[in-house]
N, C-alpha and C positions, 0 to 999 in steps of 0.2 A: 656817238658816231661809231658806226661799224666800218672797219677798214679791211680791205683785202691787201695783199702784198703789192707794193708799187713796182716790184721787180718784174711783174707779169705784164706791165704796160708796154705795148709795142711801139709807142711813139718815140721818136728820136730825141736826144738831149737838145738838139737845135729847136725843136718845137716846144719842149717842156720848159727850158731854162728861162725864156722871156716871161712866161707865166709865173714861175717861181720868183723871179726877181721883182716883178710887179706886185706879186702877193706879199713879198717881204716888205716892200715900200708901203703898201696899204696897211699891213699889220703894224708897222712902226708908227704910221700916222693915226690910225683909228683904234688900234688894239685888236687882239685876236677875237674877242667876243663881238665886236661891232663891225668888223670887216665883212663885206659881202663879196660874192663872186662878181656882182655888178661893179663894185668898186675896182676890182682887179681888171675887169674887162675895160672899164673906162680909162684906166691908166694906159692900157695898150691900144686904145682906139678900136676895140673889137666888141662883138656882142658876147654876152654870157654863153650863148649856145655854142659859139666857136671854141670856148674854153672847155666845154663839156665834151667836145669831140676829141680833145687831147687827154683830159682827165675825166673818168666816168662819173665822178661825184665830187661835191664840195669837200667831203672828208678827205679824199685822196689829194686834193690840191693842198689842204692844210698840212697833211702828213708830208708831202713833198717839200713844202716850205720848211717844216721842222727838220726834215732829214738834211736839207741843204745847210741849215744853221748848225746842226750838230757836226756836220762834216767840215764846214769852213771855219767855225769858231771854237769848237770843242774837240779838236783832234790833236792830241798831245803825243809826241814821240820823244822818248828820253834820248839824251846824248850818250854815246858810248866812248867818248874821248876822255883822255886824261884821268882825273879822279873819279869819273863816273863809269869806269869800266866794270866795276863789280855789280852783280845782279841786285844786291841789296840797295846800293846807291841809286841804281836806275829805277827800281820799284818805288823808292821814296820820292825821287824826282817826278815820276809819273803821277803818283797820287796827289802830291802837293801842287804840281804844275796844273793838273786838271782842276783842282780846287780853285786855284787862282783864276783860271779862265772862266769858271762858273761865276765867281764873285765879280769879275770884271763885267761879264754879261749882265748879271743882276743889277749892277750899279750903272753901267753905261748903256745898256740896251734893254730897258725893263719890259717893253712890250713883247719883244722876241723871247725874253726870259719867261714871260707868262705863257707863251705858246709852247715852249719846251717842257714847262711844268705840266701843262695840259697833256702833252704827248706822253710824258712819263706816267701821269696819274691814270690815263686811259689805256696805257700799254700799247701805244701805236707801233706799227712796224719801224718807224724812224727811231723810237726810243729803244726798241729791242735790238736794232742794228748797232746803235751807240753802245749799249750795255755789252753786247756780244763781242764787239770790237775791243772794248776795254778788257773783258775777261780773256780774250785770246792773247792780247799783248801781255797781260799779267801772267798767263800760263807759260808763254815763251820765256819770260824772265825767270820764273820759278824753275823751269826746266834747265835754263842756263846755270842758275844757282846750284842746282843739284849736281850738274856736271862739273862745276868748279868746287864742289864740296863745301859750299857756303850753307846749304840746307840739307837736311836729312832726306832720304828717299821717301817719296809720297806720291799719291795719285795727283798729277799736276792739274788736271781739269777740276777736280773737287777742291783742291787747295786754292786755285784761282777764284772759284765761285765763293768759297768761304772768305777769302781775303777781301774780295770786292763787297760782299755783303757786310762784313765787319766795318768797312770804311765807306759805306753808302752816304754817310753824312758829308763826306768830302766831294763825291763825284755825282751823286744823284740830285738833279735840280729840285726835286720835292723836298729834300732835306738840307741841302747845302746852304739854303737861305738862313739857317740857324747854325752858325759856326760852333764847333765844339768848345769854344771858350766860355759858353754859357755855364759849363760845369768846371771851369778853370783847368781844362785840359787843352793844351795847344795841339794844333793839327800835327806838328812834328812829333810830339810825344805819342799821339794816338797811332800814327803810322809806324813809328818804331816799335811800339808795344805789339801791334798786330803782326808785323814782319818777324818779330822775335819768335813767334809760334812756329815758324818754318824751320828754325834751327834745331 
């Protein structure tokens, strides 16, 4: 599927969200490979043509469904309270928390998990937004760690990209289905090892 950016769509969220919600329900019922636009339209009591007036293509409907799932189920923000005030602790909490969310989705919502794996494998805009949001958060935490002298001075954007790439097995749906314990390394040890490179 070839996808354009969904941000350029002029239709309001009020028009788009019912389609996304119905698409999510259909995907959970039939799976992403078997769900059709007609299935989604039927749940809404509308014609497929009316959905195409809101979304120009089937691919953009699927990407919007994936984007909504990434945003609603895989959006992790670290706590800054108490013992988690240090950037290192917040980085660890972020990567481990996101890994837990992915594993919960894989086990508890397998059809939607298949959709986000497809989004990641095909590099859809929804996946790129998810990845960029994570890299931005990691960059902010690294910057805070540099300011607090937890980490040595470095190019924060490059460091965030390297850290996320090193820990892709924890946050990327294509890889997180195979937890790092297959080589007897716990997620906690892996995160600690990678973050130590910032010091």
